[in-house]
NUKE-162493 format. One record per residue (C-alpha): residue in three letters; x, y, z negated. Coordinates in Angstrom, 1 decimal. Each point is the difference from the previous one (the first is absolute). Layout:
N
residuo,X,Y,Z
ALA,X,Y,Z
...
% end
This chain:
739
residuo,X,Y,Z
MET,13.7,1.3,-34.8
ALA,-3.6,0.3,1.2
ARG,-0.4,-3.8,0.4
ASP,1.2,-0.6,-3.5
THR,-2.5,2.6,-1.4
VAL,-2.9,-1.5,1.9
GLU,0.8,-3.6,-1.0
THR,0.5,1.0,-3.6
HIS,-3.3,1.9,-0.1
PHE,-1.8,-3.0,1.5
THR,1.4,-2.6,-2.4
GLN,-0.5,2.2,-3.0
ALA,-3.6,0.9,1.0
VAL,-0.9,-3.6,0.6
THR,1.0,-0.9,-3.6
THR,-2.7,2.4,-1.2
LEU,-2.9,-1.6,1.9
ARG,-2.6,-1.9,-1.9
THR,-1.4,-3.3,1.3
GLY,-3.7,0.0,0.5
ALA,-2.6,-2.8,-0.1
ALA,0.7,-2.5,2.7
ARG,-2.0,0.4,3.2
ASP,-0.7,-2.6,2.7
PRO,2.6,0.7,2.7
GLY,-2.7,-0.6,2.6
LEU,-2.1,3.0,-1.3
PRO,0.7,3.7,0.3
VAL,3.1,1.0,-1.9
ARG,-2.0,2.8,-1.7
GLU,-3.6,1.2,0.1
GLY,-1.0,1.9,3.1
THR,2.6,-1.4,2.5
SER,0.0,-2.6,2.6
LEU,3.6,-0.9,-0.6
THR,0.2,-3.4,-1.7
GLY,2.5,-1.0,-2.6
GLU,1.6,-2.5,2.3
GLN,0.3,2.6,2.8
CYS,1.5,2.5,-2.5
ARG,2.5,-2.5,-1.2
THR,1.1,-0.8,3.6
LEU,0.2,3.7,1.0
PHE,2.0,0.8,-3.1
GLN,2.6,-2.5,1.0
ARG,0.3,1.8,3.4
GLN,0.2,3.4,-1.7
LEU,2.7,-1.4,-2.3
ASP,2.0,-1.4,2.9
SER,-0.2,3.3,1.8
ARG,1.2,1.9,-3.1
LEU,2.9,-2.4,-0.4
LEU,0.9,0.4,3.6
ASP,0.4,3.8,-0.7
ILE,2.2,-0.9,-3.0
ALA,2.0,-2.4,2.2
ALA,0.5,2.7,2.7
ARG,1.6,2.3,-2.5
TRP,2.1,-2.7,-1.5
LEU,1.2,-1.1,3.5
ARG,0.7,3.6,0.8
GLU,2.4,0.2,-3.0
GLN,1.8,-3.0,1.6
ASN,0.0,1.8,3.4
GLU,-2.1,-2.9,1.3
SER,-3.3,1.9,0.6
PHE,-0.5,2.9,2.4
TYR,-3.6,1.1,-0.8
THR,-1.5,0.9,-3.3
ILE,-3.3,1.7,0.8
GLY,-2.2,-2.2,-2.1
SER,-3.6,-0.8,-0.8
ALA,0.1,0.5,-3.7
GLY,-3.2,1.7,-1.1
HIS,-1.8,-1.0,3.2
GLU,-0.5,-3.6,-0.8
GLY,-3.8,0.5,0.0
ASN,0.2,-0.5,3.8
ALA,0.0,-3.7,-0.8
ALA,-3.8,0.5,-0.5
VAL,-0.3,1.4,3.5
ALA,1.7,-3.0,1.5
ALA,-2.3,-2.3,-2.0
ALA,-3.1,1.7,1.4
LEU,1.1,-0.5,3.5
ARG,0.5,-3.2,2.1
ALA,3.4,-1.3,0.8
ASP,-0.6,0.6,3.7
ASP,-1.0,3.6,-0.2
PRO,2.7,2.1,1.7
ALA,1.9,2.2,-2.5
LEU,2.3,2.9,0.5
LEU,1.5,0.8,-3.4
HIS,1.6,2.7,-2.1
TYR,3.5,-0.6,-1.2
ARG,-1.3,-0.5,-3.6
SER,-2.0,-3.0,0.9
GLY,1.9,-2.7,-1.7
ALA,-2.9,-1.5,-1.9
PHE,-2.2,0.1,3.1
TYR,2.6,-1.9,1.9
LEU,0.5,-2.7,-2.6
THR,-3.8,-0.4,-0.4
ARG,-0.5,-0.3,3.8
SER,2.9,-2.5,0.2
GLU,-1.7,-2.2,-2.6
GLN,-3.4,0.4,1.7
ALA,1.5,-1.4,3.1
GLY,0.9,-3.2,-1.8
ARG,3.7,0.7,-0.5
LEU,1.9,-0.7,-3.2
PRO,0.4,3.0,-2.3
GLU,3.8,-0.3,0.3
GLN,-0.2,0.4,3.8
GLY,-1.4,3.5,-0.3
ILE,2.5,0.9,-2.7
ARG,2.9,-1.1,2.3
ASP,-1.4,1.9,2.9
VAL,0.2,3.3,-1.9
LEU,3.4,-0.8,-1.5
MET,1.4,-0.8,3.4
GLY,-1.3,3.4,1.2
LEU,1.7,1.7,-3.0
THR,3.3,-1.6,0.7
ALA,-0.1,0.5,3.8
SER,0.1,-3.7,0.6
ALA,0.1,-1.1,3.6
GLU,-2.3,-2.9,-1.0
GLU,-2.8,2.4,-1.2
PRO,-3.1,-1.2,1.8
ILE,-1.2,3.3,1.6
ALA,2.8,2.6,0.6
GLY,2.9,-2.4,-0.4
GLY,2.0,2.5,-2.1
ARG,-0.6,3.0,2.3
HIS,-2.2,1.8,-2.5
LYS,-2.0,-0.6,-3.2
VAL,-3.6,-0.3,1.1
PHE,-3.1,-1.9,-1.1
GLY,-1.0,-2.2,2.9
HIS,-0.5,-3.6,1.1
PRO,-1.5,-1.5,3.2
ASP,-1.7,-2.8,-2.0
LEU,-1.5,2.5,-2.5
ALA,-1.6,2.4,2.5
ILE,2.2,2.7,-1.5
ILE,1.4,2.3,2.8
PRO,3.3,1.6,-1.3
GLN,0.0,3.8,-0.5
THR,2.6,2.4,-1.2
SER,-3.1,2.0,-1.3
THR,2.0,2.8,-1.5
ILE,-2.2,2.8,1.4
ALA,-3.2,-1.9,0.9
SER,1.1,-0.2,3.6
HIS,-1.6,-3.5,0.1
LEU,-3.6,1.4,-0.5
PRO,-0.7,0.7,3.7
ARG,1.2,-3.6,0.8
ALA,-2.2,-1.4,-2.8
VAL,-3.0,1.8,1.5
GLY,1.0,-1.5,3.4
VAL,0.0,-3.5,-1.5
ALA,-3.5,0.5,-1.4
PHE,-1.1,1.3,3.4
ALA,1.6,-3.0,1.7
ILE,-1.8,-2.5,-2.2
GLU,-3.3,1.3,1.3
ARG,1.1,0.6,3.6
ALA,1.4,-3.5,0.4
ARG,-3.3,-1.4,-1.1
ALA,-1.9,2.3,2.4
LEU,2.3,-0.9,2.9
ASP,-0.1,-3.7,-1.0
VAL,3.8,-0.3,0.2
PRO,2.3,-1.9,-2.4
SER,1.1,1.8,-3.2
PRO,2.3,-1.0,-2.8
TRP,-2.6,1.2,-2.5
ALA,-3.3,-1.6,-1.0
ARG,-3.1,1.5,1.5
ASP,-1.1,1.3,-3.4
ALA,3.4,1.0,-1.2
ILE,0.7,3.4,-1.5
THR,3.2,2.1,0.0
VAL,1.5,1.3,-3.2
CYS,2.7,2.7,-0.2
SER,1.5,1.5,-3.2
PHE,1.9,3.1,-0.6
GLY,0.9,2.5,-2.8
ASP,-1.7,3.2,-1.1
ALA,2.7,2.3,1.5
SER,-0.5,-1.6,3.4
VAL,-3.7,1.0,0.3
ASN,1.4,3.5,0.9
HIS,2.0,-1.3,3.0
ALA,-1.2,0.7,3.5
THR,0.0,-3.7,0.9
ALA,-2.2,-0.8,-3.0
LEU,-2.4,2.7,0.9
SER,0.0,-1.3,3.6
GLY,-0.9,-3.5,-1.3
PHE,-2.8,1.3,-2.3
ASN,-1.4,2.2,2.7
THR,0.0,-2.7,2.7
ALA,-1.8,-2.3,-2.3
ALA,-2.7,2.6,-0.9
TYR,-0.2,1.1,3.7
ALA,-0.7,-3.6,1.1
THR,-2.5,-0.6,-2.7
HIS,-1.8,3.2,0.8
GLN,-0.5,-1.3,3.5
GLY,-1.4,-3.3,-1.2
GLN,3.1,-2.0,0.7
ALA,1.0,-2.9,-2.2
LEU,3.3,0.5,-1.8
PRO,0.6,-2.5,-2.9
ILE,2.9,1.6,-1.9
LEU,0.7,0.4,-3.7
PHE,2.3,2.9,-0.9
VAL,1.6,-0.5,-3.4
CYS,1.6,3.0,-1.6
GLU,2.2,-1.0,-3.0
ASP,0.0,3.3,-1.8
ASN,2.8,0.3,-2.6
GLY,-0.3,3.8,0.0
ILE,3.5,0.8,1.3
GLY,1.9,-0.1,3.3
ILE,3.7,-0.5,-1.0
SER,0.1,3.2,-2.2
VAL,-3.0,2.0,1.3
ARG,-3.3,-0.4,-1.9
THR,-3.2,-0.6,1.8
PRO,-2.6,2.5,-1.2
LYS,-2.7,-1.7,-2.2
GLY,-3.1,-0.8,2.0
TRP,1.7,0.5,3.4
VAL,-0.1,-3.6,1.2
ALA,-3.6,-0.4,-0.9
ALA,-0.9,3.3,1.8
SER,2.0,-0.8,3.1
ALA,-1.3,-3.6,0.2
ARG,-3.7,1.0,0.3
ARG,-0.6,0.0,3.7
PRO,-3.1,-0.6,2.1
GLY,-0.5,-3.7,0.7
ILE,2.7,-1.2,-2.5
GLU,-1.4,-1.5,-3.2
TYR,1.9,1.0,-3.1
PHE,0.8,-2.4,-2.9
ALA,2.2,0.8,-3.0
ALA,1.4,-2.0,-2.9
ASP,2.7,0.0,-2.6
GLY,2.8,-1.9,1.8
CYS,1.7,-0.7,-3.4
ASP,-3.1,-1.9,-1.1
LEU,0.0,-3.3,1.9
ALA,-3.7,-0.7,-0.6
ASP,-1.1,3.5,1.1
ALA,2.3,-0.2,3.1
HIS,-1.3,-3.4,0.8
ASP,-3.7,1.0,-0.2
ALA,0.5,3.2,2.1
ALA,2.1,-1.9,2.6
THR,-2.6,-2.7,0.3
ARG,-2.7,2.6,0.6
ALA,2.1,1.8,2.5
VAL,0.9,-3.1,1.9
GLN,-3.6,-1.2,0.1
HIS,-1.1,3.4,1.4
VAL,2.6,0.0,2.8
ARG,-0.6,-3.7,0.9
ALA,-3.8,0.2,0.0
ASN,-0.4,3.5,1.6
ARG,3.1,-0.1,2.3
SER,0.7,3.6,-1.1
PRO,2.9,1.7,-1.9
ALA,0.4,0.3,-3.8
PHE,2.5,1.9,-2.1
LEU,1.1,-1.7,-3.2
HIS,1.6,2.4,-2.4
LEU,2.1,-1.8,-2.7
SER,1.4,2.1,-2.8
THR,3.4,-1.4,-0.8
VAL,3.2,1.0,-1.8
ARG,3.6,-0.1,1.2
LEU,2.5,-1.7,-2.3
MET,3.8,0.0,0.3
GLY,0.0,3.1,2.2
HIS,-0.4,0.3,3.7
ALA,3.0,-2.2,0.7
GLY,3.1,-1.4,-1.8
SER,2.0,3.2,0.5
ASP,-2.9,2.3,-1.2
VAL,0.5,1.8,-3.3
GLU,-3.6,0.8,-1.1
SER,1.1,2.0,-3.0
ALA,1.2,2.7,2.4
TYR,-3.6,0.9,1.0
ARG,-2.3,-1.8,-2.5
THR,-0.3,0.4,-3.8
GLN,0.5,-3.0,-2.3
ARG,-3.7,0.4,-1.0
GLU,-1.1,-0.5,3.6
ILE,2.3,-3.1,0.4
ARG,-1.3,-1.5,-3.3
ALA,-3.6,0.6,1.1
ASP,0.5,-2.0,3.1
MET,1.6,-2.8,-1.9
GLU,-3.1,-0.1,-2.2
ARG,-2.1,-0.6,3.1
ASP,2.4,-2.8,1.3
PRO,-2.2,-2.3,2.1
LEU,2.0,-3.1,-1.2
LEU,-0.7,0.9,-3.6
THR,-3.7,0.7,0.8
THR,-0.5,-3.4,1.6
ALA,1.9,-1.6,-3.0
ARG,-2.5,1.7,-2.3
LEU,-2.9,-1.4,2.0
LEU,1.3,-3.5,-0.3
VAL,0.8,0.2,-3.7
GLU,-3.3,1.7,-0.9
ALA,-1.8,-2.7,2.0
GLY,1.8,-2.7,-2.1
LEU,1.6,-1.4,3.1
THR,3.5,0.3,-1.4
THR,1.9,1.4,-3.0
PRO,2.6,2.7,-0.2
GLU,2.6,-2.6,-0.9
GLU,-0.9,-2.1,3.0
LEU,0.1,3.0,2.2
LEU,3.5,1.1,-1.1
THR,1.3,-3.5,0.3
HIS,-1.4,-0.2,3.5
TYR,1.4,3.4,0.9
GLU,3.5,-1.1,-1.0
SER,-0.1,-3.3,1.9
SER,-1.4,1.7,3.1
ARG,2.7,2.7,-0.3
GLU,2.7,-2.6,-0.1
HIS,-1.6,-1.9,2.9
VAL,-0.1,3.1,2.3
LEU,3.5,1.2,-0.9
ARG,1.3,-3.5,0.8
ILE,-1.6,0.1,3.4
ALA,1.3,3.5,0.5
LEU,3.6,-1.2,-0.7
GLU,-0.5,-2.9,2.5
THR,-1.4,2.3,2.6
SER,2.8,2.5,-0.3
ARG,2.4,-2.7,1.3
GLY,-1.9,-0.4,3.2
PRO,1.3,0.9,3.5
ARG,-0.2,3.6,1.3
LEU,-0.1,1.5,3.5
SER,3.5,-0.1,1.3
SER,0.1,1.6,3.5
ALA,-1.6,2.7,2.0
LYS,-1.3,-2.6,2.5
GLU,-1.7,-1.9,-2.8
ILE,-1.6,3.2,-1.4
MET,-1.2,1.2,3.4
GLU,-1.3,-3.3,1.2
PRO,-3.8,0.7,-0.7
LEU,0.2,3.5,1.5
ALA,-0.6,-0.6,3.7
PRO,0.0,-3.5,1.2
ARG,0.2,-0.1,3.8
ARG,-1.4,-3.1,1.7
ALA,0.4,1.2,3.5
GLU,-0.9,-3.3,1.7
MET,-3.3,-0.3,-2.0
ILE,-0.9,3.6,0.8
ALA,0.7,-0.6,3.7
ARG,-2.3,-3.0,-0.1
ILE,-2.9,1.7,-1.8
SER,0.2,3.5,1.6
PRO,-1.3,-1.2,3.4
VAL,-3.0,-1.8,-1.4
ALA,-3.3,1.4,1.4
ALA,-3.6,-0.8,-0.7
GLU,-1.8,-2.5,2.2
ALA,-1.1,1.3,3.4
SER,-3.7,0.2,-0.9
VAL,0.8,1.8,-3.3
ARG,2.1,2.6,1.9
GLU,-2.7,0.4,2.6
ARG,-2.5,0.9,-2.8
ALA,2.5,2.3,-1.8
PHE,0.6,2.0,3.2
ALA,-3.6,-0.2,1.2
GLY,1.2,-1.8,3.2
ALA,2.5,2.8,1.0
LEU,3.3,-1.6,-0.9
PRO,2.9,2.4,-0.3
GLU,2.3,-1.8,2.3
ALA,-2.5,0.8,2.8
GLU,0.0,3.7,-0.8
LYS,2.2,2.5,1.7
PRO,3.3,0.8,-1.7
LEU,-0.6,1.3,-3.6
THR,1.3,2.9,-2.1
LEU,1.7,-0.6,-3.3
SER,-3.3,0.7,-1.9
GLN,-1.9,-2.4,2.2
ALA,2.6,-2.7,-0.3
ILE,-0.1,0.1,-3.8
ASN,-3.8,-0.1,0.1
ARG,-0.1,-3.1,2.2
THR,2.7,-1.7,-2.1
LEU,-2.0,0.7,-3.2
THR,-3.1,-1.5,1.7
ASP,1.9,-3.1,1.0
ALA,1.4,-0.4,-3.6
LEU,-3.4,0.5,-1.6
ALA,-1.4,-2.6,2.3
VAL,2.5,-2.7,-1.0
HIS,0.5,0.9,-3.7
PRO,-3.3,-0.1,-1.9
GLU,1.8,1.1,-3.2
MET,1.3,3.2,1.7
MET,-1.4,3.4,-0.9
VAL,0.6,3.5,1.4
PHE,-0.7,2.9,-2.3
GLY,0.9,3.6,-0.9
GLU,-1.3,3.5,0.4
ASP,-2.3,0.5,3.0
VAL,0.9,-3.3,1.7
ALA,-3.5,-1.5,0.2
LYS,-2.8,1.9,1.8
LYS,2.3,2.8,1.1
GLY,2.6,-2.4,1.2
GLY,2.9,2.0,-1.5
VAL,1.0,3.5,0.6
TYR,1.6,-1.0,3.3
GLY,-2.4,-2.7,1.0
VAL,2.4,-2.9,-0.7
THR,-2.5,-2.1,-1.9
ARG,-3.0,1.0,2.1
GLY,-2.6,-2.7,0.4
LEU,1.6,-2.4,-2.5
GLN,-2.7,0.3,-2.7
LYS,-2.8,-0.5,2.6
ARG,1.7,-3.2,1.2
PHE,1.0,-1.5,-3.4
GLY,-2.3,1.6,-2.5
ALA,0.3,2.2,-3.1
GLY,1.4,-2.9,-2.1
ARG,3.2,0.0,2.1
VAL,0.4,3.5,1.3
PHE,-1.0,2.7,-2.5
ASP,0.7,3.5,-1.2
THR,1.5,0.8,-3.3
HIS,-0.1,3.1,-2.1
LEU,2.8,2.5,0.3
ASP,2.7,-1.4,-2.2
GLU,3.1,-1.6,1.4
SER,0.9,-1.7,-3.3
SER,-3.4,-1.7,0.0
ILE,0.3,-1.0,3.7
LEU,3.4,-1.7,-0.6
GLY,-1.4,-1.4,-3.3
LEU,-2.8,-1.7,1.8
ALA,2.6,-1.4,2.4
LEU,2.2,-1.2,-2.8
GLY,-2.8,-1.8,-1.8
SER,-1.4,-1.4,3.3
GLY,3.4,-1.3,1.1
VAL,0.8,-1.8,-3.3
SER,-3.5,-1.5,0.3
LYS,0.9,-1.7,3.4
LEU,-1.8,2.6,2.2
LEU,1.8,1.8,2.8
PRO,-0.4,3.8,-0.5
VAL,0.8,2.5,2.7
PRO,-0.5,3.4,-1.8
GLU,0.4,3.2,1.9
ILE,1.7,3.1,-1.4
GLN,-1.3,2.9,2.0
TYR,3.2,1.9,0.2
LEU,3.6,-0.7,-1.0
ALA,0.0,3.0,-2.3
TYR,-2.9,-1.5,-2.0
LEU,2.0,-3.2,-0.6
HIS,2.4,1.8,-2.3
ASN,-3.0,0.6,-2.4
ALA,0.0,-3.7,-0.7
LEU,3.5,-1.2,0.7
ASP,0.5,-1.8,-3.3
GLN,-2.8,-2.4,1.0
LEU,2.4,-1.2,2.8
ARG,3.3,0.5,-1.9
GLY,-0.9,-1.1,-3.5
GLU,-2.9,-2.4,0.6
ALA,-0.1,-1.5,3.5
SER,3.7,-0.5,0.6
THR,0.9,-1.2,-3.5
LEU,-2.6,-2.7,-0.4
SER,1.8,-2.7,1.9
PHE,3.2,1.1,-1.8
PHE,-1.5,-0.3,-3.4
SER,-1.8,-3.3,0.7
ARG,2.6,-1.8,2.1
GLY,-2.5,-0.1,2.8
ALA,-2.7,-1.7,-2.1
TYR,-2.2,3.1,0.5
LEU,-0.1,1.9,3.3
ASN,-1.9,3.0,1.2
PRO,0.0,-0.2,3.8
MET,-1.1,3.2,1.8
VAL,0.5,2.0,3.1
VAL,-0.3,3.7,-0.9
ARG,-0.8,2.0,3.2
VAL,1.2,3.6,-0.2
ALA,-0.5,2.8,2.5
GLY,3.2,1.9,-0.1
TYR,2.8,2.1,1.5
ALA,-0.5,3.4,1.6
TYR,-0.4,1.6,3.5
GLN,-3.8,-0.3,0.2
LYS,-1.4,3.0,1.9
GLY,-2.6,2.3,-1.5
PHE,0.0,-1.6,-3.4
GLY,3.0,1.2,-1.9
GLY,1.3,0.6,-3.5
HIS,1.8,-2.1,-2.5
PHE,-2.8,-2.4,-1.1
HIS,-0.8,-1.0,3.6
ASN,3.6,0.0,1.3
ASP,2.4,-1.8,-2.4
ASN,3.3,-1.5,1.0
ALA,1.2,-1.1,-3.4
VAL,0.6,-3.8,-0.2
GLY,3.0,-0.1,-2.4
ALA,-2.2,-0.9,-2.9
LEU,-1.2,-3.0,1.8
ARG,3.4,-1.2,1.3
ASP,1.5,-0.4,-3.4
ILE,-2.7,-2.5,-1.3
PRO,1.6,-3.4,-0.1
GLY,-1.7,-2.6,2.2
LEU,-2.5,2.4,1.6
VAL,-0.5,-0.5,3.8
ILE,-0.3,3.2,1.9
ALA,-1.3,-0.3,3.6
SER,0.2,3.0,2.3
PRO,-1.5,-0.8,3.4
SER,0.0,2.6,2.8
ARG,-1.5,-1.8,2.9
PRO,-3.4,-1.7,0.3
ASP,1.4,-3.5,0.8
ASP,2.5,0.2,-2.9
ALA,-2.7,1.1,-2.3
SER,-2.2,-3.0,0.7
ALA,2.9,-2.5,-0.3
MET,1.4,1.6,-3.1
LEU,-3.3,0.2,-1.8
ARG,-0.6,-3.7,0.6
THR,3.5,-0.6,-1.4
CYS,-0.7,2.0,-3.1
LEU,-3.3,-1.8,-0.6
ALA,1.7,-3.3,0.5
ALA,2.8,1.0,-2.5
ALA,-2.6,1.0,-2.5
ARG,-1.9,-3.3,0.3
THR,3.1,-2.3,0.0
GLU,2.3,1.7,-2.5
GLY,-2.0,2.6,-1.7
SER,1.8,2.9,1.6
VAL,-0.9,3.6,-0.8
CYS,0.1,1.8,3.3
VAL,-0.4,3.7,0.8
PHE,-1.1,0.5,3.6
LEU,0.9,3.6,1.1
GLU,-2.0,1.2,2.9
PRO,1.2,3.1,1.9
ILE,-3.0,2.3,0.1
ALA,1.3,2.0,2.9
LEU,0.2,-3.1,2.1
TYR,-3.4,-1.5,-0.8
HIS,-1.6,1.3,3.2
THR,3.1,0.7,2.1
ARG,-0.4,-1.4,3.5
ASP,2.9,1.3,2.0
LEU,3.8,-0.2,-0.3
PHE,1.7,2.2,2.6
GLU,-2.7,1.9,1.8
GLU,-3.7,0.5,-0.3
GLY,-2.0,-3.0,1.3
ASP,2.9,-2.5,0.2
GLY,-1.6,-2.2,-2.8
GLY,3.5,-0.8,-1.2
TRP,-1.0,-0.2,-3.7
LEU,-2.9,-2.4,0.6
ALA,0.4,-3.7,-0.2
PRO,-2.3,-3.0,0.8
TYR,-1.2,-2.1,-2.9
ALA,1.6,-3.4,0.1
PRO,-2.4,-3.0,-0.1
PRO,0.5,-2.5,-2.8
SER,1.7,-2.4,2.4
ARG,2.9,2.5,0.2
TRP,0.2,0.9,-3.6
PRO,2.8,-2.6,-0.8
GLU,2.3,1.5,2.7
THR,-0.8,3.6,-1.0
HIS,0.5,-0.7,-3.8
VAL,2.2,2.7,-1.7
PRO,1.9,-1.3,-3.0
ILE,0.6,2.2,-3.0
GLY,3.2,1.9,0.4
ARG,0.4,-0.3,3.8
ALA,0.5,3.1,2.1
ARG,-1.0,0.6,3.7
SER,2.4,1.2,2.6
TYR,-0.7,2.2,3.0
GLY,2.5,0.3,2.9
ASP,3.5,-1.5,0.4
GLY,2.2,3.0,0.1
ARG,3.6,-0.3,-1.2
ASP,0.8,3.6,-0.9
LEU,-2.4,0.9,-2.9
THR,-2.4,-1.8,-2.3
ILE,-2.8,2.1,-1.4
VAL,-1.4,-1.5,-3.2
THR,-3.5,1.1,-1.0
PHE,-3.5,-0.9,-1.1
GLY,-3.5,1.5,-0.2
ASN,-0.6,3.2,2.0
GLY,3.7,0.0,0.7
LEU,-0.3,-2.9,2.4
ARG,-2.1,1.9,2.5
MET,2.3,3.1,-0.2
SER,3.1,-2.1,0.3
LEU,-1.3,-1.9,3.0
ARG,-0.7,3.2,1.8
ALA,3.4,1.5,-0.9
ALA,1.7,-3.3,1.1
VAL,-1.6,0.1,3.4
ARG,1.2,3.5,0.7
LEU,3.5,-1.0,-1.1
THR,-0.1,-3.1,2.2
GLN,-1.0,2.1,3.0
GLU,3.2,2.0,-0.6
GLY,2.1,-3.2,0.1
PHE,0.3,-0.9,-3.7
GLY,-0.8,-3.5,-1.1
CYS,-2.4,0.1,-3.0
ARG,-1.8,-2.6,-2.0
VAL,-2.6,0.7,-2.6
LEU,-0.5,-2.2,-3.1
ASP,-3.4,0.2,-1.7
LEU,0.6,-1.3,-3.5
ARG,-3.7,-0.8,-0.5
TRP,0.7,-1.1,-3.6
LEU,1.3,2.5,-2.6
ALA,0.3,-2.7,-2.7
PRO,1.7,-2.3,0.4
LEU,1.9,1.9,2.7
PRO,0.9,-2.1,3.1
VAL,3.7,0.1,-0.8
GLU,1.1,-2.7,2.3
ASP,-1.7,1.6,3.0
LEU,1.3,3.4,-1.0
VAL,3.6,-1.0,-0.2
ARG,-0.2,-1.9,3.3
ALA,-1.5,3.0,1.8
ALA,2.6,2.3,-1.6
GLU,2.9,-2.2,1.1
LEU,-1.2,-0.2,3.6
THR,0.6,3.8,0.5
GLY,2.3,1.1,-2.8
LYS,-2.1,3.2,-0.4
VAL,-3.1,0.2,-2.1
LEU,-2.5,2.9,-0.3
ILE,-2.6,-0.4,-2.7
ALA,-3.3,1.8,0.8
ASP,-1.7,0.1,-3.4
GLU,-3.2,1.9,-0.5
THR,0.2,-0.3,-3.8
ARG,1.9,2.4,-2.1
HIS,3.8,0.7,0.2
THR,0.3,-0.9,-3.7
GLY,-1.5,-3.3,-1.1
GLY,-1.1,-0.9,3.5
VAL,0.4,-3.2,1.9
SER,3.1,1.1,1.8
GLU,2.0,-0.2,-3.2
GLY,-0.7,-3.7,-0.2
ILE,0.8,-0.5,3.6
VAL,3.4,1.7,-0.3
ALA,0.8,-2.0,-3.2
GLU,-0.8,-3.3,1.8
LEU,2.2,0.9,2.9
VAL,2.9,0.9,-2.4
ASP,-0.5,-3.2,-2.0
ALA,0.1,-2.0,3.2
GLY,3.3,1.5,0.9
PHE,-1.2,2.0,3.0
SER,2.9,2.1,1.2
GLY,-1.7,2.0,2.7
GLN,-1.5,3.5,0.0
VAL,-3.2,0.7,-2.0
ALA,-2.2,3.1,0.1
ARG,-3.5,0.7,-1.2
VAL,-2.9,2.3,0.6
THR,-2.6,0.4,-2.7
SER,-2.8,2.2,-1.3
ALA,0.9,2.7,-2.5
ASP,-0.2,-0.5,-3.7
SER,-3.3,1.8,-0.1
PHE,-3.7,-0.5,-0.4
ILE,-1.8,0.4,3.2
PRO,-1.9,3.3,0.6
LEU,-3.1,0.7,2.0
GLY,-0.2,0.5,3.7
ASP,2.9,0.7,2.3
ALA,2.3,0.8,-2.9
ALA,0.3,-3.8,-0.5
GLY,2.2,-0.1,3.0
HIS,2.8,1.9,-1.8
VAL,0.5,-2.8,-2.6
LEU,-0.9,-3.1,2.0
MET,2.4,-1.9,2.2
SER,-0.6,0.8,3.6
GLU,0.6,-1.7,3.4
GLU,2.3,2.9,1.0
GLU,2.2,-0.6,-3.1
ILE,0.3,-3.7,0.8
GLU,1.1,0.8,3.5
GLN,2.5,2.6,-1.1
ALA,1.5,-2.3,-2.6
ALA,0.2,-2.7,2.6
ARG,1.9,2.2,2.4
LYS,2.4,1.0,-2.7
LEU,0.8,-3.6,-0.8
LEU,0.4,-0.8,3.6
GLY,2.5,2.8,0.4
% end
C-alpha cells in the first residue's frame, strides 16, 4: 500500500542520516537561513503529526471509520507558511493544509493534541468536530481565524480577495472588524487550480485593485506538486501564470522547511508592510496519491513516485535536525514510533464518537429563521437628523407616490444611513447610478467608500461580498442582469450558501444580492437583458429569494432581507422586475395604480413583510390566481375583467420564491378550490412546478392549472411575445378553469 511504502522509505532513509556537530538551537539550523534550530524542531513535530494523520485516515478507512482520505503528505512544508503568519491572520486553506492547521492551532495556545483531534473528528465525521460537526471534512476553526473552505477548484479565491479588501475597508470606514487593523489574508491552493476561472478572477481582482492604488493585503500560496489528480501541470506554467502586475512573486522549495520558511517570511513581510498582494510559489510533492482510492501506478511511473519520496519534506526536515546535531537518527525513529502510536490511539478513540443522526440535525445550520428578531430590527431607522442629511431635507415619505425603482433607491438610502457597515457596489452603480437609475445619487450622499463601481466580473463582485460579509460588513452587491448571475452561480451555491453549513454558524456571510431580472422590458430585448430562469437559484439550500413587484412591497422586503442578513447571516437574492421599475399605471394610462407612497419609519413595524409571507388581493371565492413578479400586474388586470363579468377572483402574490409561502398558498387555494398559476418563468424547471408540488403535498384536492413561458431563450423585439406568458393567456386559462 502507498502508506506502507512511504513510511518504509522514511524510516529506512532516516537510518542513513549522519549526525553533525551540535548547533545552538537558538541559532539558525543551517547557514543562510533565519529558521532557528528550535523553530525547526517545533515545526518538524507539526509536520510529523500531519503525516501521521494521513496514515491514520487510511487506517481508519480500512476499518470503515473514515470517510475522507485526501491527505497532506508531501505538502507539510506549509507549516512554514503558518509559522510566518500571525495566529489572527484570516486563512482560507487548501485541502492539503494539515501541517498549517496544526501549526496555527499551536500558535493560538492550544495543546498539540487538540489540533490532532480536530482533524481526526473531521475524518470520522464526528458530530463533535469543532467546525463542520461531521458535515464535511474541512480545515477551519473560529478561534484560529481559519474560514472553512471546500477549496477543490480554488472557488475560495474571490472570497479571500474580499476578506483582504474588507480588512482595509473596515479600517477606512471606522467600523468594527473581526480582523486586526494590520492583518493580512492568506489563501492556499494547488497548481491545477491556477487554471480555474475563479482563481483567475481572484488574481485579476487583486492586480486590478493594486493597479488603481487600492490596498489589498493578501498572500496567495500555490502548493505546486506538479499534478492535478492524474494530469501533469506543464513545467514553468505556475511561475508564468503567477507573474501579474502588482502581485509580487516569491518562490521556494516547499520540501525544504528552511527555504520555505525564509520565502514565506519575506512574502508575509511584503504583504503586511505594503498592504499589497504577493504570490508564494512552493514546489512540493504528492505522496500516497491524490486520495486513498487513487492508484498512482496507473498514470505515473515507479521512477517518478520514487523521486517524490526522495524529496519527502518530512525526511528533509529530519535531515536538517540531524545534520545540525539537534537529534540523532535513533532518537528520530523512536520518536516517530511513539508519535505514531499516540495518533492512532486518538484516532481509535475519535472513531467511537457520535455522528449526525437525523435530517433535522444535519440541516440545522442551513437557514436559521429568527422571525421575531428580524421583525424588531427591520423597522429600525437612522435618527431624524441623520435621515434629514441623507435625503438632503427631502424625506421620501413627503414625496408623491413612488415607482418601484424610486422605492428601492429610497430604501437603500435609509439603510445606508442607519448601517455604517453597509456597502452598495457592482457594475455602473456609482456615478451612473445603475443602468436603470436605481442607485442614482447614493455615491454622492455616502461617498465612494460605501457606494462604488467594480470591474466587470460577477465572480469578483460576489467574492467581494463574501469576504466583506464574513468580515462583519453588510454587502449589497448588484448583479446587472439575471443572465449575468449564472456566470458566477457557484459563488452563491458553493461558497455563500455552504459557509454556515460547514461551520455550524460560526462563520456567516450576510449579503443581499440585488439582481435586475425577468423579461418584458420594452425596446431592450434579447436573452442577456431578458432572462426568466430562476431554477438554478431555487435549488440552493437556505438561499432566500425575494421577488417584489410593487414599490411598497419592495421597500418592506428589502428591509427584511437586510435585517435577516444582519441577524442570522442570511444570503438573500433580491430579484427586481426590470419591466416594472418605472411602471406607473395599472389599468389605464394616468391612473397611477402601480405607484405607492413611501412609508415613514413610524409605520415600518406595521408594514413589515416576514420572509415567506404572501400578499392577497381581492376576496373572490371562485378562483385563486397565484403569481409573482410581472405576473402580478397581468393577473390583477385579468382578474378585474373577470370580476366585471361576475366571477369572484382573488390574486395571491407569492413575493418570496424561496422559501415559498406555503401556508398562505394552501389557505388561498382552499378558499376557492380552483387555482391558476401564472408563472412567467419557464414551463420546465420554473416556479410553478414547486407550487404544484406544495399543493399536492398539502393534500389540496381542487383543480390546478398553470400558464407559463415557453422552454425557450428570449429573442429580440416583438418575437419575445411568442415565448413569454401573456395577459391574454392568463385570462383564457382562468375562463377555462371557471367553466
